[in-house]
Every structure is written in structure tokens, then in C-alpha cells.
C-alpha positions as CSV (number, residue, x, y, z in Angstrom):
1,M,177.4,128.2,20.0
2,L,178.5,130.4,22.9
3,Q,182.1,129.3,22.7
4,K,182.1,129.9,18.9
5,L,180.9,133.5,19.5
6,I,183.6,134.1,22.0
7,E,186.3,132.8,19.7
8,Q,184.9,134.9,16.9
9,Q,185.0,138.1,19.0
10,E,188.5,137.3,20.2
11,F,189.6,136.9,16.6
12,E,188.0,140.3,15.6
13,N,189.7,142.1,18.5
14,L,193.1,140.7,17.8
15,E,192.9,141.4,14.1
16,I,192.3,145.1,14.9
17,A,195.2,145.0,17.3
18,K,197.5,143.3,14.7
19,E,196.6,145.9,12.0
20,I,197.6,148.8,14.3
21,M,200.7,146.9,15.6
22,N,202.0,146.4,12.1
23,E,201.4,150.0,11.4
24,F,203.7,150.9,14.3
25,E,206.0,147.9,14.2
26,D,209.0,149.8,15.7
27,Y,207.1,150.9,18.9
28,E,206.3,149.1,22.1
29,P,203.5,150.7,24.1
30,V,203.9,150.6,27.9
31,V,201.1,149.4,30.1
32,A,201.5,150.0,33.9
33,I,199.8,147.5,36.2
34,I,199.5,148.4,39.8
35,N,199.2,145.5,42.2
36,T,198.1,146.4,45.8
37,N,197.4,142.8,46.7
38,E,200.7,140.9,46.2
39,N,199.7,137.9,48.4
40,D,196.4,137.3,46.6
41,E,197.0,134.3,44.3
42,P,194.1,134.9,41.8
43,S,195.3,138.5,41.3
44,R,198.8,137.4,40.8
45,R,197.8,134.7,38.4
46,Y,195.6,137.1,36.4
47,I,198.3,139.8,36.2
48,N,200.8,137.1,35.0
49,S,198.3,136.1,32.3
50,K,197.9,139.8,31.2
51,C,201.6,140.3,31.0
52,K,202.1,137.2,28.9
53,W,199.5,138.1,26.4
54,L,200.4,141.8,26.2
55,S,204.0,140.8,25.5
56,E,203.0,138.5,22.7
57,Y,201.4,141.6,21.0
58,N,204.5,143.8,21.4
59,I,203.1,145.7,24.4
60,K,205.4,146.1,27.4
61,P,203.7,145.4,30.7
62,V,205.3,146.9,33.9
63,V,204.0,145.7,37.3
64,H,204.3,148.2,40.2
65,F,203.7,146.9,43.8
66,V,202.3,149.4,46.3
67,Y,201.3,148.6,49.9
68,N,199.4,151.6,51.3
69,D,197.2,154.6,50.4
70,V,200.1,157.0,50.1
71,Q,202.2,154.8,47.9
72,L,199.1,154.1,45.7
73,V,198.3,157.8,45.1
74,M,201.9,158.7,44.5
75,K,202.4,155.9,42.0
76,I,199.3,156.8,40.0
77,Q,200.3,160.4,39.9
78,E,203.8,159.4,38.8
79,L,202.5,157.2,36.0
80,N,200.0,159.9,34.9
81,R,203.1,162.2,34.3
82,D,205.1,159.5,32.5
83,N,204.7,160.0,28.7
84,R,206.0,156.5,28.1
85,V,203.0,154.9,29.8
86,I,200.0,154.5,27.4
87,A,197.6,152.8,29.9
88,I,197.3,152.3,33.6
89,I,195.5,149.4,35.3
90,V,194.8,149.3,39.0
91,Q,194.3,145.6,39.7
92,D,191.1,144.8,41.6
93,P,190.6,143.5,44.3
94,F,192.7,145.9,46.4
95,G,194.9,144.9,49.3
96,V,193.6,145.1,52.9
97,D,195.8,148.2,53.6
98,I,194.1,150.3,50.8
99,T,191.4,152.3,52.5
100,I,190.6,154.7,49.7
101,P,187.2,153.9,48.1
102,K,187.6,152.1,44.7
103,Q,185.9,154.8,42.7
104,E,188.2,157.5,44.1
105,V,191.2,155.4,43.2
106,F,190.0,154.8,39.6
107,D,189.3,158.5,39.3
108,L,192.9,159.3,40.0
109,V,193.9,157.8,36.7
110,D,194.1,160.3,33.9
111,N,191.2,160.1,31.5
112,D,193.4,159.3,28.5
113,K,195.2,156.5,30.3
114,D,192.2,154.8,31.8
115,V,192.1,151.7,29.6
116,D,189.5,150.0,31.7
117,K,187.1,153.0,31.6
118,L,186.4,153.0,35.3
119,R,186.5,156.7,35.9
120,S,183.3,158.3,37.0
121,N,182.9,160.3,33.8
122,F,182.4,157.0,31.8
123,Y,179.6,155.9,34.1
124,F,176.7,157.0,31.9
125,D,178.7,157.0,28.6
126,K,176.4,155.7,25.7
127,D,179.3,154.2,23.7
128,Y,179.6,150.5,24.5
129,N,183.3,150.8,23.7
130,N,183.7,152.8,26.9
131,L,182.4,150.0,29.1
132,P,184.9,148.4,31.4
133,I,186.9,145.8,29.5
134,T,185.2,142.6,30.7
135,S,181.7,144.3,30.4
136,C,182.5,145.3,26.8
137,G,183.3,141.7,25.9
138,L,180.1,140.4,27.6
139,Y,178.0,143.1,25.9
140,K,179.3,142.1,22.4
141,I,178.5,138.4,23.1
142,I,175.1,138.9,24.6
143,N,174.1,141.2,21.7
144,K,174.9,138.4,19.2
145,L,172.4,136.1,20.9
146,E,168.7,136.1,20.3
147,K,167.0,139.4,21.4
148,N,164.2,139.7,23.9
149,K,165.9,137.4,26.3
150,K,165.6,137.9,30.1
151,V,169.0,138.7,31.6
152,L,169.8,138.5,35.3
153,F,172.9,140.1,36.7
154,L,174.2,138.4,39.9
155,G,176.2,141.0,41.7
156,N,176.5,144.8,41.4
157,G,180.3,145.2,41.1
158,I,181.7,148.4,39.7
159,T,184.1,146.7,37.3
160,T,181.6,144.4,35.5
161,N,177.9,144.1,36.2
162,R,176.8,147.6,37.3
163,R,177.8,149.4,34.2
164,L,176.8,146.5,31.9
165,Y,173.4,146.4,33.5
166,L,172.8,150.1,33.1
167,K,173.8,150.0,29.4
168,M,171.6,147.1,28.5
169,F,168.7,148.3,30.6
170,D,168.9,151.7,28.9
171,E,168.9,150.2,25.4
172,G,165.9,148.0,26.1
173,K,166.8,145.1,23.8
174,F,166.7,142.7,26.8
175,D,164.6,142.5,29.9
176,C,167.3,143.0,32.6
177,R,167.3,142.6,36.4
178,I,170.1,142.9,38.9
179,I,170.5,141.4,42.4
180,N,173.2,141.6,45.1
181,S,174.0,140.0,48.5
182,K,171.1,141.8,50.2
183,T,168.5,140.4,47.9
184,P,166.3,137.9,49.8
185,K,166.9,134.2,49.0
186,E,163.4,133.7,47.8
187,S,163.7,136.5,45.3
188,V,167.1,135.2,44.1
189,D,165.6,131.7,43.4
190,E,162.6,133.3,41.7
191,L,164.7,135.5,39.4
192,I,167.0,132.6,38.5
193,N,164.0,130.6,37.4
194,W,162.8,133.7,35.4
195,S,166.0,134.3,33.6
196,D,167.3,133.1,30.2
197,I,170.8,134.5,30.6
198,I,172.7,134.9,33.9
199,V,175.8,137.2,34.2
200,A,177.7,136.5,37.4
201,S,180.2,139.0,38.7
202,S,183.9,139.3,37.8
203,G,187.2,137.5,38.3
204,V,188.9,134.6,36.6
205,P,187.1,133.3,33.5
206,E,184.6,130.5,33.3
207,I,181.5,129.8,31.3
208,L,178.7,127.5,32.3
209,E,175.7,126.5,30.3
210,C,172.4,125.4,32.0
211,E,169.5,123.5,30.5
212,G,167.5,126.3,28.9
213,K,169.8,129.0,30.2
214,I,173.2,130.5,29.5
215,I,175.4,131.5,32.5
216,L,178.4,133.8,31.9
217,S,180.6,133.8,34.9
218,P,184.1,135.3,34.8
219,S,184.8,133.9,38.3
220,I,185.9,130.4,39.4
221,I,187.0,128.7,42.7
222,K,188.7,125.4,43.4
223,T,186.9,122.9,45.7
224,D,187.5,119.3,46.7
225,D,185.3,118.3,43.7
226,G,187.5,120.2,41.2
227,I,186.9,123.6,39.6
228,R,183.5,125.2,39.6
229,S,182.0,128.6,39.2
230,D,181.9,131.0,42.1
231,L,178.2,131.5,41.7
232,N,175.3,131.7,44.1
233,E,174.6,128.2,45.2
234,L,171.0,128.4,44.0
235,C,172.2,129.2,40.5
236,Y,175.0,126.6,40.5
237,N,172.5,123.8,41.3
238,K,170.2,124.6,38.4
239,N,170.6,121.5,36.1
240,L,174.2,122.2,35.0
241,T,175.1,120.3,31.9
242,H,178.7,121.1,31.3
243,K,181.4,123.8,31.8
244,K,184.3,125.2,29.9
245,I,187.2,127.0,31.6
246,G,188.9,130.0,29.9
247,G,186.1,131.5,27.8
248,I,185.5,135.0,29.1
249,G,189.3,135.5,29.6
250,K,189.7,135.5,25.9
251,L,187.2,138.4,25.6
252,T,188.9,140.4,28.3
253,I,192.5,139.9,27.2
254,S,191.8,140.5,23.5
255,E,189.8,143.6,24.3
256,L,192.6,144.9,26.5
257,I,195.2,144.3,23.7
258,K,192.9,146.0,21.1
259,R,192.3,149.0,23.4
260,V,196.0,149.6,24.2
261,W,196.9,149.7,20.5
262,E,194.0,152.0,19.8
263,M,195.0,154.3,22.6
264,Y,198.5,154.3,21.2
265,K,197.4,155.1,17.7
266,Y,194.9,157.8,18.6
267,R,196.6,159.5,21.6
């Protein structure tokens, strides 16, 4: 059922994008992607995937490499002034030579070019469409599941869980809890047993289903045993039945494509 919901949402997002794209068939919106972490394989792989999908929907991705704080600030300012650029993405995680706090970096992007809605002014926005891209996809899927479920957020990252948790907690449709690396092991185990749905932090897509639980994890790692989720070990060992790679990526990419075309249409 979960995979079917994801594919349905992907279809809805792309249909909206196609409708706008056909309306402006002679135009090619430009999306600037800033990579501060050139040697990080997952970041590079994720950017390549974004570029591939954006190009298929007549969006021109342009990747900019920067290597220090000064270059990063100057590049964002330059792209803010460039009228050809519809959207700006600063790829997370940042490189080791970037010392500016993440939120300060995201706040440098102009409000009308912040496709991922990571600026501070979106933090308490009530519109779910102004959640970060991955959070928005997860929000739509979770809200199509049975209400009154207990949702546990593993991790408090700015690009995914933190904003999604605040939104869902505020709405009160689900009983929500959030934990981070400082949460005691005993509490983590207790909360995992308590939960019906677990949302693990962000990264490359993966979905896992547990017996009696659903785990949404956009993050994977490779081990000697193959590909598995980069989840808390306690969670990973909870009676896993099967896993499917590539689910949440469909939500993220399709939401990105939809947002870029909407930004172009309504700019």
C-alpha cells in the first residue's frame, strides 16, 4: 500500500508540472545547484539524479562548485541577482571548509528563489506546501494513512524532520514524538516500541516496512551484507520484513519538478 501511495503522489506532482510545462513549452527554467562537497559520493550521486530528472522535464540544471565561505556567499549573491535563475539549491551536507551555520547559508537565498523553503521565515509557515521538499512529500503520504497513528521522528535535522514534526504536532492528527543523538538508549527503544510510523532523517531514498510498523527512511548505506537503511540499530533490528529502494526519492524529485514550474509560472 505504501509504495502505491508514493507512486500516486509522484504521478499527481508530475501531472501538475506537465500541465505548466506545456503552457510554457518554449521556456526552460534554470535551477542553480551549489555543491560545496565535491568529493562526497552520495551528494554527487544525488545531484546527478536531480539533474537527470530536471532535464527530462525541460528544466535546465546548472551545478556550481564552491570551496569556502567567501565563494559560497558570493555565488549565492550572484545567483540571487541573475534573473535567468528561477530556483537555488544549496546541497546538504556542506563541505568541511564551509564554517557558516546552515541556517545562515539558507537565509542568504532570496525568498522567491528558495525552492526548498529552508529560509527562517518559512519555519512556522502553516501551509504544508512551504515545507522542505522531502518533508512535503512525507507529509502528503503520512496524511493518506490511517489517522491517530503514533509517529516517531528519528533525528532533528533542519532539512527534513524538524519542520515536519512541528507541522504534524501542531495539527494534532497524529501523536508525534521526536528524538536525536542525545536521547538515552533506553528511551529510544521504548519509543520505537511505542510507535506505529517511524520517520528517519534525510538522505538517499529507502523505505522499510516492519511488522506492525511503517518506517520511512530517505537514507541508505552500503554494508558487506548489501544495502540497508542508515537507521538507529535498535530500529533496524525490529522484525524487518522487506525493503524497497527508491521510494522516497520519487516524492522528492517529483515535488522539486512541480515546485520549479510553479515558481516559474507565478514569479
